[in-house]
C-alpha positions as CSV (number, residue, x, y, z in Angstrom):
1,M,272.9,-29.8,129.0
2,L,274.3,-26.9,131.1
3,P,271.7,-25.4,133.4
4,L,271.9,-21.9,131.9
5,A,272.1,-22.9,128.3
6,G,270.1,-20.6,126.1
7,R,269.6,-18.0,128.9
8,R,270.7,-14.4,128.5
9,I,271.8,-12.7,131.7
10,L,272.6,-9.0,132.3
11,V,275.6,-8.4,134.5
12,T,275.4,-4.9,136.1
13,R,278.6,-5.0,138.1
14,S,281.4,-2.5,137.6
15,R,283.5,-3.3,134.5
16,Q,286.5,-3.9,136.7
17,Q,284.8,-6.7,138.6
18,A,282.2,-8.1,136.1
19,S,284.5,-10.6,134.5
20,E,284.5,-13.1,137.4
21,L,280.7,-13.3,137.5
22,A,280.3,-13.3,133.7
23,A,282.8,-16.2,133.5
24,Q,281.0,-18.2,136.2
25,L,277.6,-17.7,134.4
26,E,279.1,-18.6,131.0
27,A,280.6,-21.8,132.5
28,L,277.1,-22.8,133.4
29,G,276.0,-22.2,129.8
30,A,274.7,-18.6,129.9
31,T,275.1,-15.8,127.4
32,T,276.1,-12.7,129.3
33,S,275.8,-9.0,128.6
34,V,278.0,-6.8,130.8
35,I,276.5,-3.3,131.1
36,P,277.9,-1.8,134.3
37,T,275.6,0.4,136.3
38,I,278.4,1.6,138.6
39,E,282.0,2.7,138.0
40,I,284.6,3.1,140.7
41,A,286.0,6.6,141.0
42,A,288.2,8.5,143.4
43,P,286.5,10.0,146.5
44,A,286.3,13.7,147.1
45,S,289.6,13.4,149.1
46,Y,292.1,10.8,150.0
47,D,293.3,12.8,153.0
48,A,291.8,10.6,155.7
49,L,293.0,7.4,154.1
50,D,296.5,8.7,153.4
51,E,296.9,10.1,156.9
52,A,295.6,7.0,158.6
53,S,297.9,4.8,156.4
54,L,300.9,6.5,157.8
55,Q,299.8,5.7,161.4
56,L,298.7,2.1,161.1
57,S,300.5,1.2,164.2
58,L,298.1,3.3,166.2
59,Y,295.1,1.1,165.3
60,D,294.0,-2.1,166.9
61,W,291.8,-3.1,163.9
62,L,291.7,-2.4,160.2
63,I,288.3,-3.1,158.6
64,F,287.6,-3.4,154.9
65,T,283.9,-3.5,153.7
66,S,284.6,-4.3,150.1
67,A,287.3,-5.6,147.7
68,N,287.5,-2.1,146.2
69,A,288.4,-0.7,149.6
70,V,291.3,-3.3,149.8
71,N,292.5,-2.5,146.3
72,V,292.7,1.3,146.8
73,F,294.3,0.9,150.3
74,C,297.0,-1.3,148.8
75,E,297.6,1.1,145.9
76,R,298.1,4.0,148.3
77,T,299.9,2.4,151.2
78,T,303.3,0.9,151.8
79,I,302.3,-2.1,153.7
80,R,304.5,-3.1,156.6
81,D,303.0,-4.3,159.8
82,T,299.2,-4.0,160.0
83,P,296.7,-4.2,162.8
84,R,294.4,-7.1,163.0
85,I,292.3,-7.2,159.9
86,A,288.5,-7.8,159.6
87,V,286.7,-8.0,156.2
88,I,283.1,-8.1,155.2
89,G,283.1,-11.5,153.5
90,P,285.0,-14.2,151.7
91,S,285.4,-12.3,148.4
92,T,287.0,-9.3,150.2
93,A,289.2,-11.8,152.1
94,R,290.5,-13.3,148.9
95,V,291.5,-9.9,147.6
96,A,293.2,-9.0,150.8
97,Q,295.1,-12.2,151.1
98,A,296.2,-12.0,147.5
99,A,297.7,-8.6,148.3
100,G,299.6,-10.1,151.2
101,L,297.3,-8.9,154.0
102,P,296.6,-11.4,156.8
103,V,292.9,-11.6,157.5
104,D,292.0,-12.3,161.1
105,L,288.2,-12.1,161.0
106,I,285.5,-13.0,158.5
107,P,281.9,-13.0,159.6
108,K,279.5,-15.8,158.9
109,Q,277.4,-13.6,156.6
110,A,278.8,-10.9,154.3
111,V,276.7,-8.1,155.8
112,A,277.6,-5.3,158.2
113,E,275.4,-6.7,161.0
114,S,277.2,-10.0,161.0
115,L,280.6,-8.3,160.8
116,L,279.6,-6.2,163.8
117,E,278.5,-9.3,165.8
118,S,281.9,-10.9,165.1
119,L,283.8,-7.8,166.1
120,L,282.0,-6.8,169.3
121,P,283.8,-9.4,171.5
122,H,287.1,-7.7,170.5
123,I,286.0,-4.2,171.2
124,Q,286.4,-2.4,174.5
125,T,286.6,1.3,175.5
126,G,289.4,2.9,173.6
127,T,289.9,0.2,170.9
128,R,291.1,2.1,167.8
129,V,289.5,1.1,164.5
130,L,290.3,2.2,161.0
131,L,287.3,1.6,158.7
132,V,288.2,1.8,155.0
133,R,285.1,2.0,152.9
134,A,283.2,3.8,150.1
135,E,282.4,7.5,150.3
136,V,278.7,6.8,150.6
137,A,278.0,3.8,152.8
138,R,275.7,2.7,155.6
139,N,276.6,4.0,159.0
140,E,275.3,1.1,161.2
141,L,278.8,-0.4,161.6
142,P,280.8,2.6,162.7
143,N,277.9,3.9,164.8
144,A,277.6,0.6,166.7
145,L,281.3,0.3,167.2
146,T,281.5,3.8,168.6
147,H,278.6,3.0,170.9
148,A,280.5,0.0,172.1
149,G,283.5,2.3,173.1
150,A,285.7,2.1,170.0
151,E,287.4,5.1,168.5
152,V,286.5,4.8,164.8
153,T,288.3,6.6,162.0
154,I,286.5,6.4,158.6
155,A,288.8,6.5,155.6
156,E,287.0,7.0,152.3
157,A,288.7,5.0,149.5
158,Y,286.4,5.4,146.6
159,R,283.0,6.4,145.4
160,T,280.6,4.8,142.9
161,V,279.3,6.8,139.9
162,I,276.9,6.0,137.1
163,P,278.8,5.1,133.9
164,S,278.3,7.2,130.8
165,G,277.1,5.2,127.8
166,S,275.1,2.6,129.7
167,V,271.8,4.1,128.8
168,E,272.3,3.5,125.1
169,A,273.8,0.0,125.8
170,L,270.7,-0.9,127.8
171,R,268.3,0.5,125.2
172,H,270.0,-1.6,122.5
173,L,270.1,-4.7,124.7
174,F,266.4,-4.6,125.5
175,A,265.4,-3.8,121.9
176,T,267.5,-6.7,120.4
177,H,268.2,-9.4,122.9
178,P,266.1,-9.0,126.1
179,P,267.8,-10.8,128.9
180,D,266.1,-13.6,130.9
181,A,267.7,-12.4,134.2
182,V,269.6,-9.5,135.7
183,T,272.2,-9.8,138.5
184,F,272.5,-7.3,141.3
185,T,275.8,-7.4,143.4
186,S,275.2,-4.4,145.5
187,S,272.5,-1.8,146.4
188,S,274.3,0.6,144.1
189,T,273.9,-1.7,141.1
190,A,270.1,-1.8,141.8
191,T,269.6,1.9,142.4
192,N,271.7,2.9,139.4
193,L,270.0,0.5,137.0
194,V,266.6,2.0,137.8
195,A,268.1,5.5,137.3
196,L,269.6,4.5,134.0
197,L,266.4,2.9,132.8
198,E,264.4,6.0,133.8
199,A,266.9,8.2,132.0
200,G,266.3,6.2,128.8
201,G,262.5,6.1,129.2
202,M,262.6,2.4,129.9
203,T,261.4,0.1,132.7
204,L,262.6,-3.4,133.7
205,P,260.3,-6.0,132.2
206,P,258.2,-7.5,134.9
207,T,259.0,-11.1,133.8
208,I,262.8,-10.7,134.1
209,V,264.4,-12.8,136.8
210,R,266.0,-10.5,139.4
211,A,269.0,-12.2,141.1
212,S,270.3,-10.6,144.3
213,I,273.7,-11.3,145.9
214,G,272.4,-10.9,149.5
215,P,269.9,-9.5,152.0
216,I,270.9,-5.8,151.9
217,T,270.7,-5.7,148.1
218,S,267.4,-7.6,148.3
219,Q,266.1,-5.0,150.7
220,T,267.1,-2.2,148.3
221,L,265.3,-4.0,145.4
222,R,262.1,-4.2,147.5
223,V,262.3,-0.5,148.3
224,L,262.6,0.1,144.5
225,G,259.5,-2.0,143.9
226,L,261.5,-4.8,142.3
227,P,261.5,-7.7,144.8
228,P,264.2,-10.3,144.1
229,S,263.2,-13.5,142.4
230,I,266.3,-15.2,143.8
231,E,268.8,-14.4,146.6
232,A,272.2,-16.1,146.7
233,A,272.8,-18.5,149.7
234,T,276.0,-16.7,150.5
235,A,277.2,-13.2,149.3
236,T,279.6,-14.4,146.6
237,T,279.4,-14.3,142.8
238,A,279.8,-18.1,142.7
239,S,276.8,-18.5,144.9
240,L,274.8,-16.0,142.8
241,A,275.6,-17.9,139.6
242,Q,274.6,-21.2,141.2
243,A,271.3,-19.7,142.5
244,L,270.5,-18.7,138.9
245,A,271.4,-22.2,137.7
246,D,269.2,-23.8,140.3
247,Y,266.3,-21.5,139.5
248,F,266.3,-22.1,135.8
249,S,266.8,-25.9,136.2
250,T,263.3,-26.0,137.7
251,C,261.7,-23.9,134.9
């Protein structure tokens, strides 16, 4: 029997990205419900990204902190020669490589702190860095690079918003087919799920298994009063699916 047979799992990732995780869970036997708690939208302005894209030769490093950042960059940029490229983790690396971008640096862990640790040996006073990221993001990475002497340009590629319609979808799901587990693939998915539940007068059942993709998302869940039941060994959807399979295999 497949390890997730008979288990219902709520996938909260954006609709554009949910299919991969849903397919991985279903391959392990799960029944999935995809109700996105985030949508990818345009930032307030593309000006910084567009301006920087026309001057890529001026930069020593190009950094992507998500697959969404890569996708938007490639949509808006005519890619010729690029600086050295660093990405937050293997999932972002796969998207970059599929778009024809050579990836020079992938940290051991898919978190900003590990990316910073990997980058610092390459940073000296005057190193020019283009950081392509979400409109709202943690500032630890650019602040630390600046402190190390780098000249950092932040280019906002997208923002995340709460999808319309998800409140009713969640209400229907919990009333008819309550899930055994819910997956969180970013801090935004966690924060927004809580906001959607509150808007609908709902709370997350205390018995539901909360599966986190990595330490930053887990930290957000703890702040929200929803400590993770499981954390993926590596910050990939495949690892998250396997963590759920391992968990339910012992139940």
